[in-house]
VMD Tcl script that draws the C-alpha trace (Angstrom):
set ca {
  {-11.12 25.01 -10.42}
  {-12.21 21.49 -9.62}
  {-15.47 21.04 -7.79}
  {-15.46 19.37 -4.40}
  {-18.31 16.92 -3.96}
  {-19.48 14.59 -1.22}
  {-20.92 11.21 -2.18}
  {-23.65 10.14 0.18}
  {-23.56 6.47 -0.71}
  {-20.10 5.61 0.56}
  {-18.98 2.02 1.03}
  {-21.89 0.05 2.42}
  {-22.29 -3.55 3.47}
  {-23.96 -5.92 1.02}
  {-25.85 -8.96 2.29}
  {-25.83 -12.51 1.06}
  {-22.16 -12.70 0.18}
  {-20.30 -15.87 1.18}
  {-18.04 -15.60 4.18}
  {-14.51 -16.98 4.32}
  {-14.05 -20.48 5.72}
  {-13.86 -20.83 9.46}
  {-10.77 -23.00 9.70}
  {-9.13 -22.15 13.04}
  {-5.96 -20.10 12.78}
  {-2.99 -20.09 15.15}
  {-3.00 -17.57 17.97}
  {-1.28 -14.32 17.11}
  {2.29 -13.93 18.23}
  {2.76 -11.80 21.32}
  {5.88 -10.02 20.06}
  {5.24 -6.45 18.87}
  {4.66 -6.08 15.17}
  {6.86 -3.94 12.96}
  {5.55 -0.37 12.85}
  {6.68 2.92 11.31}
  {8.61 5.31 13.51}
  {6.92 8.07 15.47}
  {8.85 10.94 13.94}
  {9.40 14.42 15.30}
  {8.82 17.62 13.38}
  {11.04 17.95 10.29}
  {14.30 19.83 10.86}
  {14.40 20.69 7.14}
  {11.42 21.99 5.15}
  {9.89 19.41 2.81}
  {11.06 19.62 -0.79}
  {8.41 20.64 -3.32}
  {5.05 21.91 -2.14}
  {2.65 20.77 0.57}
  {-1.10 21.12 0.07}
  {-3.96 20.48 2.52}
  {-5.66 17.11 2.53}
  {-8.16 15.39 4.85}
  {-7.31 14.31 8.38}
  {-4.58 11.69 8.99}
  {-3.82 10.86 5.33}
  {-1.99 7.61 4.68}
  {-2.62 5.23 1.77}
  {-2.26 6.83 -1.66}
  {-2.48 5.63 -5.28}
  {-2.40 7.44 -8.64}
  {-3.94 6.18 -11.87}
  {-2.77 6.70 -15.44}
  {-5.40 9.45 -15.81}
  {-3.54 11.56 -13.25}
  {-6.30 11.17 -10.67}
  {-5.14 10.10 -7.22}
  {-6.89 8.63 -4.19}
  {-5.88 9.21 -0.55}
  {-7.25 7.36 2.50}
  {-8.19 9.69 5.37}
  {-9.88 9.21 8.72}
  {-11.99 11.04 11.33}
  {-14.06 11.50 9.23}
  {-13.28 8.28 7.38}
  {-13.15 8.36 3.62}
  {-11.18 8.46 0.40}
  {-10.28 11.79 -1.16}
  {-9.91 11.95 -4.92}
  {-7.32 14.50 -6.06}
  {-5.57 15.89 -9.10}
  {-2.07 14.40 -8.81}
  {-0.49 17.38 -10.58}
  {-1.75 20.00 -8.12}
  {-3.19 18.14 -5.16}
  {-6.52 19.89 -5.73}
  {-9.49 18.02 -4.29}
  {-12.01 16.54 -6.73}
  {-14.41 14.91 -4.28}
  {-14.61 13.03 -1.00}
  {-16.08 9.55 -0.74}
  {-17.17 8.65 2.82}
  {-16.52 5.11 4.02}
  {-17.81 2.94 6.87}
  {-14.53 2.64 8.71}
  {-11.07 3.80 7.70}
  {-8.63 2.32 5.21}
  {-4.93 2.33 5.94}
  {-3.68 1.27 2.50}
  {-5.04 1.55 -1.02}
  {-4.11 -0.22 -4.26}
  {-5.13 -0.15 -7.91}
  {-6.79 -3.15 -9.53}
  {-5.70 -1.84 -12.94}
  {-3.57 1.00 -14.32}
  {-6.41 3.47 -13.83}
  {-8.37 1.68 -11.14}
  {-10.66 0.76 -9.68}
  {-9.19 1.52 -6.28}
  {-9.22 -1.33 -3.78}
  {-10.20 0.03 -0.35}
  {-9.84 -2.45 2.56}
  {-11.76 -0.99 5.50}
  {-10.11 -2.07 8.74}
  {-12.95 -0.89 10.98}
  {-15.86 -2.55 9.17}
  {-14.09 -5.62 7.71}
  {-15.17 -4.75 4.16}
  {-13.48 -4.38 0.80}
  {-14.76 -1.63 -1.51}
  {-13.96 -1.01 -5.15}
  {-14.00 2.66 -6.07}
  {-14.03 4.25 -9.54}
  {-11.30 6.89 -9.89}
  {-13.14 8.95 -12.48}
  {-16.31 9.69 -10.54}
  {-15.86 8.25 -7.05}
  {-18.61 5.69 -7.58}
  {-18.45 2.64 -5.30}
  {-18.84 -0.27 -7.72}
  {-18.85 -3.09 -5.16}
  {-18.64 -3.79 -1.44}
  {-17.61 -7.19 -0.11}
  {-18.18 -8.15 3.53}
  {-16.39 -10.80 5.57}
  {-12.86 -10.19 4.27}
  {-11.20 -10.98 7.59}
  {-10.57 -9.16 10.85}
  {-9.05 -5.75 10.14}
  {-8.25 -6.24 6.45}
  {-4.98 -4.38 6.04}
  {-4.17 -4.43 2.33}
  {-5.41 -5.90 -0.95}
  {-4.01 -6.62 -4.42}
  {-5.53 -7.94 -7.63}
  {-3.59 -10.66 -9.45}
  {-3.30 -10.91 -13.24}
  {-6.14 -13.44 -13.37}
  {-8.56 -11.10 -11.62}
  {-8.51 -12.54 -8.07}
  {-8.21 -10.00 -5.26}
  {-6.13 -11.20 -2.30}
  {-6.85 -9.47 1.02}
  {-4.59 -9.72 4.07}
  {-6.50 -10.73 7.21}
  {-4.31 -8.88 9.70}
  {-5.98 -9.81 12.98}
  {-7.19 -13.23 11.85}
  {-4.07 -14.43 10.07}
  {-3.80 -15.66 6.50}
  {-5.51 -14.28 3.41}
  {-8.96 -14.03 1.82}
  {-9.62 -14.48 -1.92}
  {-12.28 -12.36 -3.67}
  {-13.72 -12.67 -7.19}
  {-16.72 -10.96 -8.77}
  {-17.47 -9.05 -5.55}
  {-17.68 -12.20 -3.43}
  {-15.40 -14.09 -1.07}
  {-14.55 -17.39 -2.77}
  {-11.91 -18.87 -0.45}
  {-9.61 -18.17 2.47}
  {-6.47 -19.67 3.91}
  {-5.48 -19.54 7.57}
  {-2.06 -18.47 8.82}
  {0.48 -18.84 7.24}
  {1.40 -15.29 8.05}
  {0.22 -14.79 11.63}
  {-0.20 -11.04 11.19}
  {-0.11 -10.31 7.46}
  {0.57 -6.73 6.43}
  {1.36 -5.61 2.91}
  {0.43 -7.57 -0.21}
  {1.38 -7.07 -3.86}
  {0.49 -8.88 -7.08}
  {3.30 -10.32 -9.20}
  {1.55 -11.79 -12.21}
  {-0.93 -14.33 -10.89}
  {0.87 -14.58 -7.56}
  {0.19 -12.52 -4.45}
  {3.14 -11.92 -2.11}
  {2.40 -11.18 1.54}
  {4.66 -9.78 4.27}
  {4.19 -10.84 7.90}
  {4.74 -7.92 10.30}
  {5.57 -10.38 13.10}
  {8.88 -11.22 11.42}
  {7.99 -14.51 9.76}
  {9.02 -13.52 6.25}
  {7.04 -13.73 3.00}
  {4.22 -15.97 1.76}
  {3.36 -16.50 -1.90}
  {-0.18 -17.44 -3.02}
  {-1.62 -18.43 -6.39}
  {-4.63 -16.25 -7.15}
  {-6.15 -18.79 -9.55}
  {-5.89 -21.93 -7.43}
  {-6.15 -20.24 -3.99}
  {-3.11 -22.22 -2.85}
  {-0.01 -21.29 -0.89}
  {2.93 -21.77 -3.25}
  {5.99 -20.73 -1.24}
  {7.22 -19.23 2.00}
  {10.61 -17.98 3.11}
  {12.41 -15.80 5.63}
  {13.15 -12.28 4.42}
  {14.72 -9.59 6.58}
  {14.04 -8.99 10.26}
  {10.46 -7.64 10.36}
  {8.73 -6.60 7.16}
  {5.72 -4.33 6.77}
  {4.92 -3.56 3.14}
  {5.65 -4.67 -0.38}
  {5.31 -3.33 -3.92}
  {5.39 -5.11 -7.26}
  {8.14 -4.12 -9.66}
  {8.82 -5.07 -13.29}
  {8.70 -8.70 -14.37}
  {8.82 -11.19 -11.51}
  {10.19 -8.76 -8.93}
  {8.76 -7.41 -5.68}
  {10.32 -5.12 -3.07}
  {9.78 -5.51 0.68}
  {10.31 -2.89 3.39}
  {12.24 -4.43 6.29}
  {11.06 -1.79 8.74}
  {12.80 -3.17 11.82}
  {15.91 -4.20 9.87}
  {16.48 -0.88 8.10}
  {16.61 -2.33 4.59}
  {14.64 -3.04 1.44}
  {14.81 -6.51 -0.09}
  {14.11 -7.11 -3.77}
  {12.99 -10.68 -4.45}
  {12.29 -12.72 -7.58}
  {8.93 -14.54 -7.32}
  {8.97 -17.72 -9.41}
  {6.96 -18.60 -7.21}
  {9.85 -19.51 -4.91}
  {11.66 -16.56 -3.36}
  {15.09 -15.74 -4.79}
  {16.85 -12.67 -3.42}
  {17.81 -10.10 -6.02}
  {19.18 -7.33 -3.80}
  {19.36 -5.94 -0.29}
  {19.36 -2.13 -0.15}
  {20.38 -0.12 2.89}
  {17.51 2.12 4.07}
  {18.06 3.09 7.72}
  {15.37 4.98 9.61}
  {12.35 2.65 9.71}
  {11.55 2.21 5.99}
  {7.81 1.79 5.46}
  {6.11 3.26 2.38}
  {7.11 1.95 -1.05}
  {6.40 3.06 -4.62}
  {7.82 1.87 -7.93}
  {8.13 3.98 -11.07}
  {8.06 1.42 -13.89}
  {8.77 4.00 -16.59}
  {11.94 5.31 -14.96}
  {12.86 2.10 -13.10}
  {13.08 3.83 -9.76}
  {12.07 2.73 -6.29}
  {10.93 5.20 -3.63}
  {11.19 4.32 0.07}
  {9.92 6.47 2.95}
  {12.22 6.61 5.98}
  {9.70 7.35 8.71}
  {12.18 8.02 11.54}
  {14.14 10.55 9.49}
  {11.42 12.46 7.60}
  {13.12 11.47 4.36}
  {12.35 9.61 1.17}
  {15.10 7.61 -0.52}
  {15.30 7.37 -4.30}
  {16.90 4.20 -5.71}
  {17.76 3.38 -9.32}
  {16.82 -0.28 -9.88}
  {17.30 -0.42 -13.66}
  {19.85 -3.14 -12.86}
  {18.40 -4.94 -9.86}
  {21.72 -6.69 -9.18}
  {23.36 -3.28 -8.76}
  {20.82 -0.88 -7.22}
  {22.07 2.70 -6.89}
  {20.96 5.10 -4.15}
  {20.45 8.41 -5.97}
  {19.71 10.49 -2.89}
  {17.40 11.38 -0.03}
  {14.82 14.17 0.01}
  {13.20 15.87 3.04}
  {9.50 15.13 3.51}
  {6.49 16.00 5.60}
  {6.47 14.63 9.14}
  {6.53 10.83 9.40}
  {6.13 9.96 5.71}
  {4.10 6.76 5.82}
  {3.05 6.41 2.19}
  {4.26 7.40 -1.27}
  {2.97 7.12 -4.85}
  {4.25 8.12 -8.29}
  {2.17 9.74 -11.02}
  {2.88 7.49 -14.04}
  {2.21 10.35 -16.47}
  {4.33 13.16 -15.03}
  {6.71 11.38 -12.66}
  {5.48 13.53 -9.76}
  {6.11 11.91 -6.38}
  {3.37 12.35 -3.75}
  {3.94 11.69 -0.05}
  {1.50 11.57 2.86}
  {2.59 12.24 6.44}
  {1.27 11.39 9.90}
  {2.10 14.14 12.38}
  {0.45 14.04 15.85}
  {-2.44 16.31 14.86}
  {-3.09 14.30 11.71}
  {-2.55 17.22 9.35}
  {0.89 16.84 7.76}
  {-0.70 17.43 4.39}
  {0.12 16.08 0.96}
  {3.61 16.67 -0.42}
  {4.15 16.94 -4.19}
  {7.68 16.61 -5.58}
  {8.05 17.40 -9.28}
  {10.69 15.55 -11.38}
  {12.96 18.60 -11.67}
  {13.44 18.48 -7.88}
  {14.45 14.81 -7.81}
  {18.10 13.72 -7.65}
  {19.49 13.12 -11.15}
  {19.69 9.52 -12.31}
}
mol new
graphics top color blue
foreach p $ca { graphics top sphere $p radius 0.5 }
foreach p [lrange $ca 0 end-1] q [lrange $ca 1 end] { graphics top cylinder $p $q radius 0.2 }
display resetview
């Protein structure tokens, strides 16, 4: 049985770190941003098993070691788990809650953008140790991704634009650009950013801190995930679709995949060349074969916990883990083993 521990250090503010530049940004658009659906209780029991997790789980990542991390809130923190069983390893308290998590490398560290305290923490998967905390990463930093060259790009959701971080310090920032940036993913040395206000995708160079491209994609995007090679997938939450784009760094559409029901969470299984998309309005997750991106194949839908906002794949076992957001914040953590997945 794994021990459950509580780290007392948590993610704390460091002093003396440079702040992003103060170039004025355009006022935020007044139109409502794309959001996941508010789903009712599932009509069909979730496939696989559901295990308890902390309150209001959302962002989830799994490293090559089989250790996962889940963002929870009230109390705010990151729970480290065994991805095979969902068993808790330890809880790391944070100063403010994270909505999304990402991995800086195949087995971490975990990038934890704290929306409430405007900080970015790096967290070791093996022992829960907070290895760095960076302040001044924007107003309500929503997501973060590390490019191949080692630059972390953070989306400044309420300030617009992005913030660049290296060696635990802010080194540059760019104003909107994306007026309300949401999800970000690293494709080589580029960072691709979705604007939840419906203004498409921005591409940034992590080495030069420059905007390289911008283009309209879908109706209103929320999140993105890197795929193999130069590909990234984008959830068009208001448009009911997923777009797969080549990043070169210009945007070239590879595919548009039908995903009705407010698609939101994305995960890519590089070993099996499969894309997972949560359909938040339907309490479903859609499995898509993208081994040939020009001819994506929908393999099937699986019932999930209530309002499945986030999904991750265990690269070792192929287990699919889903977090839900029911009204009381306790949907739990769903684990779907490969034998329960639709055949490819």
